[in-house]
C-alpha positions, 0 to 999 in steps of 0.5 A: 288426524283420523280416529285410527291414528289417534289411538295409535293405529294406522298412519299419521295424517297431515303434518306428522306424515310430512315430518316422518317422510322428511325424517325417512329422507333425511336418515337415508341421505345421511346413510348414503353420505356416511357410505361415501365417506367410509368408501373414500376413507378406505380407498374403495372408490379408487378403481372407479375414480381411476376408470373415469379418469382413464375414460376422459384422458386416455380414450381408446387405450385399454384400462387396467383391470382391477387386479392390475390397478391394485398391484400398481397402487400398492407398489406405488404406496411401497415406493412412496411411503410418505404418501400414506398415514400409516 
């Protein structure tokens, strides 16, 4: 460890630096995973999933725009109330 790191100045050396980097990466991965879970639970990723499906299974056909997609999604939820939690 360098003299500056030993007295609390500067950046840690060697194993401490590696551990700090791993901790930052782990925290970043955890934050990204949490964002994905929240987006999935809130349904905000549904339009992106629809677009991926549409591109694979209906090439050449224009997809719904976001407003039309959400109107259709809400109309379907109203038609099938058992398909949602609340």
